[in-house]
C-alpha positions as CSV (number, residue, x, y, z in Angstrom):
1,M,-36.9,0.8,11.3
2,A,-35.7,4.4,10.4
3,P,-32.6,4.7,8.4
4,A,-29.5,5.7,10.3
5,A,-26.0,6.8,9.3
6,A,-23.8,3.9,8.1
7,S,-21.0,2.7,10.3
8,P,-17.4,2.3,8.9
9,P,-17.5,-1.6,8.9
10,E,-20.7,-1.6,6.8
11,V,-19.3,1.0,4.3
12,V,-16.1,-1.1,4.0
13,R,-18.0,-4.4,3.4
14,A,-20.0,-2.6,0.6
15,A,-16.8,-1.3,-1.0
16,Q,-15.1,-4.7,-0.8
17,K,-18.1,-6.4,-2.3
18,D,-18.1,-3.9,-5.1
19,D,-14.4,-4.3,-5.8
20,Y,-15.0,-8.0,-6.0
21,Y,-17.8,-7.7,-8.7
22,R,-15.7,-5.0,-10.5
23,S,-12.8,-7.4,-10.6
24,G,-14.9,-10.1,-12.1
25,L,-16.2,-7.8,-14.8
26,R,-12.6,-6.5,-15.5
27,S,-11.4,-10.0,-15.8
28,A,-14.2,-11.0,-18.2
29,A,-13.7,-8.0,-20.4
30,G,-9.9,-8.4,-20.5
31,G,-10.2,-12.1,-21.2
32,T,-12.5,-11.4,-24.2
33,L,-10.0,-8.8,-25.6
34,H,-7.2,-11.3,-25.0
35,S,-9.0,-13.9,-27.0
36,L,-10.1,-11.7,-29.9
37,A,-7.0,-9.5,-30.4
38,G,-4.1,-11.3,-28.7
39,A,-1.7,-10.5,-25.8
40,R,-0.1,-7.4,-27.4
41,K,-3.4,-5.6,-27.8
42,W,-4.5,-6.8,-24.3
43,L,-1.3,-5.3,-22.7
44,E,-1.8,-2.0,-24.7
45,W,-5.5,-1.6,-23.8
46,R,-5.6,-3.2,-20.4
47,K,-6.0,0.0,-18.5
48,E,-8.8,1.2,-20.9
49,I,-10.6,-2.0,-20.6
50,E,-10.6,-1.7,-16.8
51,L,-11.8,1.9,-17.0
52,L,-14.7,1.0,-19.3
53,S,-15.6,-1.9,-17.1
54,D,-15.8,0.4,-13.9
55,V,-17.8,3.0,-15.9
56,A,-20.2,0.4,-17.1
57,Y,-20.6,-1.1,-13.6
58,F,-21.4,2.2,-11.9
59,S,-23.5,3.4,-14.9
60,L,-25.8,0.5,-14.6
61,T,-26.2,0.9,-10.8
62,T,-25.4,4.3,-9.3
63,L,-26.1,6.4,-12.4
64,A,-29.3,4.5,-13.1
65,G,-30.6,5.2,-9.5
66,Y,-30.1,1.8,-8.2
67,Q,-27.8,0.4,-5.3
68,T,-24.6,-1.2,-6.3
69,L,-24.3,-4.9,-5.5
70,G,-22.2,-4.0,-2.5
71,E,-24.6,-1.5,-1.2
72,E,-27.5,-4.0,-1.7
73,Y,-25.6,-6.7,0.1
74,V,-25.2,-4.5,3.2
75,G,-28.2,-2.5,3.0
76,L,-26.9,1.0,2.2
77,V,-28.5,3.8,0.4
78,Q,-26.8,6.9,-1.0
79,V,-27.9,10.4,0.2
80,D,-26.9,13.9,-0.7
81,P,-25.4,16.3,2.0
82,S,-28.9,17.0,3.3
83,R,-29.3,13.3,4.2
84,R,-32.9,13.5,3.1
85,R,-32.7,13.0,-0.5
86,V,-30.9,10.6,-2.9
87,P,-28.2,12.4,-5.0
88,S,-29.2,14.1,-8.1
89,R,-28.2,12.6,-11.5
90,L,-25.7,15.4,-12.0
91,R,-24.0,14.6,-8.6
92,R,-24.1,10.9,-9.3
93,S,-22.4,11.5,-12.7
94,A,-19.7,13.7,-11.0
95,L,-19.1,10.8,-8.5
96,I,-18.6,8.2,-11.2
97,M,-16.3,10.4,-13.2
98,L,-14.2,11.3,-10.1
99,H,-14.1,7.7,-8.9
100,T,-13.2,6.1,-12.3
101,A,-11.9,8.6,-14.9
102,L,-9.9,11.0,-12.8
103,P,-7.5,8.4,-11.4
104,Y,-7.0,6.9,-15.0
105,I,-6.2,10.3,-16.4
106,L,-3.8,11.2,-13.5
107,D,-2.0,7.8,-13.8
108,K,-1.7,8.0,-17.6
109,A,-0.6,11.6,-17.6
110,L,2.0,11.1,-14.9
111,L,3.3,8.0,-16.5
112,H,3.8,9.5,-19.9
113,L,5.3,12.6,-18.4
114,E,7.8,10.6,-16.4
115,H,8.8,8.5,-19.4
116,E,9.5,11.6,-21.5
117,L,11.4,13.4,-18.8
118,Q,13.6,10.2,-18.2
119,A,14.1,9.6,-22.0
120,S,17.4,11.0,-23.1
121,S,17.7,12.8,-26.3
122,S,20.4,10.3,-27.5
123,T,18.3,7.2,-27.3
124,G,17.0,7.7,-30.9
125,L,13.3,7.2,-30.3
126,G,11.3,8.8,-33.0
127,T,7.8,10.0,-33.1
128,R,6.8,6.8,-34.6
129,S,7.1,5.2,-31.1
130,R,5.1,8.0,-29.6
131,T,1.4,8.1,-30.0
132,G,-1.6,9.9,-28.5
133,M,-1.1,11.5,-25.2
134,R,2.7,10.7,-25.0
135,L,3.2,12.5,-28.3
136,W,1.3,15.5,-27.0
137,V,3.5,15.4,-23.7
138,H,6.6,15.1,-25.9
139,Q,5.7,18.2,-27.9
140,R,5.1,20.2,-24.7
141,I,8.3,19.4,-22.9
142,A,10.6,19.4,-26.0
143,P,11.6,23.1,-25.5
144,L,12.6,22.6,-22.0
145,S,16.3,22.6,-21.1
146,E,18.0,19.7,-19.3
147,Q,18.0,21.4,-16.0
148,Q,14.3,22.3,-16.3
149,R,13.6,18.7,-17.2
150,K,15.4,17.4,-14.0
151,T,13.5,20.0,-11.8
152,L,10.2,19.0,-13.3
153,L,11.1,15.3,-12.7
154,Q,11.7,16.0,-9.1
155,V,8.5,17.9,-8.8
156,L,6.7,15.0,-10.5
157,H,8.0,12.5,-7.9
158,I,7.1,14.7,-5.1
159,F,3.6,15.1,-6.5
160,S,3.2,11.3,-7.0
161,R,4.4,10.7,-3.3
162,A,2.0,13.4,-2.1
163,L,-1.0,11.8,-3.8
164,T,-0.1,8.5,-2.1
165,Y,0.1,10.2,1.3
166,L,-3.3,12.0,0.6
167,R,-5.0,8.7,0.0
168,R,-3.6,7.2,3.2
169,L,-4.5,10.4,5.1
170,H,-8.0,10.2,3.7
171,I,-8.4,6.5,4.8
172,A,-7.0,7.2,8.3
173,W,-9.5,10.0,8.7
174,F,-12.3,7.8,7.6
175,Y,-11.6,5.2,10.2
176,I,-12.0,8.0,12.8
177,S,-15.0,9.9,11.4
178,G,-16.6,7.1,9.4
179,A,-18.1,9.5,6.9
180,F,-16.3,9.0,3.4
181,Y,-14.5,5.9,2.4
182,H,-13.6,7.2,-1.2
183,L,-12.2,10.6,-2.1
184,A,-14.8,10.9,-4.8
185,K,-17.7,10.7,-2.2
186,R,-16.0,13.2,-0.1
187,L,-15.7,15.7,-3.0
188,T,-19.3,15.2,-4.0
189,G,-20.7,15.1,-0.5
190,I,-22.4,11.8,-1.0
191,T,-22.8,9.6,2.2
192,Y,-24.7,6.5,3.2
193,L,-27.8,5.6,5.3
194,V,-28.2,2.0,6.5
195,I,-31.5,0.4,6.3
196,R,-30.8,-2.4,8.8
197,H,-28.4,-2.3,11.8
198,P,-26.7,-5.3,13.5
199,P,-27.9,-4.8,17.1
200,G,-25.1,-4.1,19.7
201,E,-22.3,-4.0,17.3
202,E,-22.1,-0.4,16.1
203,L,-20.5,1.1,19.2
204,R,-17.9,-1.6,19.5
205,A,-17.1,-1.4,15.8
206,R,-16.7,2.4,15.9
207,T,-14.2,2.2,18.7
208,T,-12.1,-0.3,17.0
209,Y,-12.1,1.7,13.7
210,K,-11.1,4.9,15.6
211,L,-8.2,2.9,17.2
212,L,-7.2,1.8,13.7
213,G,-7.5,5.4,12.5
214,A,-5.1,6.6,15.1
215,I,-2.6,3.9,14.3
216,S,-2.9,4.9,10.6
217,F,-2.2,8.5,11.5
218,L,0.9,7.5,13.4
219,H,2.1,5.2,10.6
220,L,1.7,7.9,8.1
221,A,3.6,10.5,10.3
222,L,6.4,8.0,10.7
223,S,6.5,7.4,6.9
224,I,6.7,11.1,6.1
225,G,9.5,11.5,8.6
226,V,11.5,8.8,7.1
227,Q,11.0,10.2,3.7
228,L,12.1,13.8,4.8
229,Y,15.1,12.2,6.6
230,G,16.0,10.2,3.5
231,F,15.6,13.4,1.4
232,Q,17.9,15.2,3.7
233,Q,20.5,12.5,3.5
234,R,20.4,12.4,-0.3
235,Q,20.9,16.1,-0.4
236,R,23.9,15.8,1.8
237,A,25.3,13.1,-0.2
238,R,24.7,14.9,-3.4
239,K,26.7,18.0,-2.1
240,E,29.6,15.8,-1.0
241,W,29.7,14.0,-4.4
242,R,29.8,17.3,-6.2
243,L,32.6,18.4,-4.1
244,R,34.6,15.1,-4.7
245,R,33.8,15.0,-8.3
246,H,36.2,17.9,-9.2
247,L,39.0,15.8,-7.6
248,S,38.6,12.9,-9.9
249,Y,39.3,12.8,-13.7
250,R,36.4,13.1,-16.2
251,R,35.4,10.2,-18.4
252,N,36.2,10.4,-22.1
253,H,33.1,11.8,-23.9
254,S,33.9,9.6,-26.9
255,E,33.5,6.5,-24.9
256,E,30.1,7.7,-23.5
257,R,28.9,8.3,-27.2
258,A,30.1,4.9,-28.2
259,A,27.9,3.2,-25.6
260,P,25.3,1.1,-27.3
261,R,21.7,2.6,-27.4
262,S,19.1,0.9,-25.3
263,P,17.2,-1.7,-27.2
264,L,13.5,-1.9,-27.5
265,C,11.1,-4.2,-25.7
266,T,9.5,-6.7,-27.9
267,L,6.3,-6.5,-26.0
268,C,5.5,-2.8,-25.9
269,L,7.9,-1.9,-28.8
270,E,9.4,1.0,-26.9
271,E,12.6,1.7,-25.1
272,R,13.2,-1.0,-22.5
273,R,12.7,0.3,-18.9
274,H,13.7,-1.7,-15.8
275,T,15.2,-4.5,-17.8
276,T,14.1,-8.0,-16.5
277,A,15.4,-11.4,-17.7
278,T,13.4,-14.5,-18.0
279,P,15.1,-17.9,-17.1
280,C,15.6,-18.5,-20.8
281,G,17.7,-15.3,-21.2
282,H,15.2,-13.0,-23.0
283,L,15.0,-9.4,-21.8
284,F,11.7,-7.4,-21.4
285,C,10.4,-4.2,-19.5
286,W,9.5,-5.3,-15.9
287,E,5.9,-4.0,-16.2
288,C,5.4,-5.7,-19.6
289,V,6.7,-9.1,-18.6
290,T,4.9,-9.2,-15.3
291,E,1.6,-8.2,-16.9
292,W,2.2,-11.0,-19.4
293,C,2.9,-13.5,-16.6
294,N,-0.5,-12.7,-15.1
295,T,-2.0,-14.4,-18.2
296,K,0.7,-16.9,-19.3
297,T,3.5,-18.3,-17.3
298,E,5.8,-18.7,-20.4
299,C,8.4,-16.6,-22.3
300,P,6.7,-14.4,-24.9
301,L,9.4,-15.3,-27.5
302,C,10.5,-18.9,-27.0
303,R,7.4,-20.1,-25.1
304,E,9.5,-21.8,-22.4
305,K,7.5,-22.4,-19.3
306,F,8.6,-20.7,-16.0
307,L,7.2,-19.5,-12.7
308,P,6.8,-15.7,-12.3
309,Q,9.2,-15.8,-9.2
310,K,12.0,-16.8,-11.6
311,L,12.0,-13.4,-13.2
312,V,15.4,-11.5,-12.5
313,Y,15.2,-7.7,-12.4
314,L,18.5,-6.4,-13.8
315,R,19.3,-3.3,-11.8
316,H,21.5,-0.7,-13.6
317,Y,21.5,-2.7,-16.8
318,R,21.7,-0.9,-20.1
């Protein structure tokens, strides 16, 4: 049987199978690091271990010229834009970097930039608690004024939200066109040919996925509309607050300076963000303690057992 273009259900099944095996590889690598170096090092290097696991998985399959386990399971073969040849090694390398390294770099850079922009100059955090990329980001934004930092933080939030909408738009368009499931494959022009076709199912599956794509487009448009309406309401509320602020008295600056500094999280050893309390009363960062609970359902300090559902997020707590 001559190879034909892969249908959306086959591409999705292959991607889900690959995600399953990648998850197993990540879990094994993370468990090894946790056993050898402890929980703190695992929390510190978890993202890097996941990146190395993904790069190893695709290097041993795609880069080496073989099918991934998901592609082999469904019967798919990668082809270049001509649909007559397999992708070159350079194109496959670009695919792996765009699919694994680029999301990691973007997430890491945006996270450090957000932390530095939100950090107040009066918190007392020194360079000893900033290492690597965060120290580099701190040096770049240090000369900025307070107003410039606020503007850059707003741009950062808009950019992060735009990336989310771009992914949703890409998935919705895939459901309709059925060509590229991942953004990295769209950028490199790599598509799939299927070796074996389930008889009589392709037309019905494509119709169902086109309907799913139309619904996804509608949901995306509604989400963007809600965000724009919320932004307009926040702008209106901000203007009203500025008008009313001049009618009320100002707080004493000495009281604000006397406020206690934000303590450090004992897991990441940085300023505690999104303070969360355990049932035993100890406080940690939300991200730190939830990642800890993925491995051990106990307090990192007193070792008291508890369910992750018992964590209490303390909103507006300093």
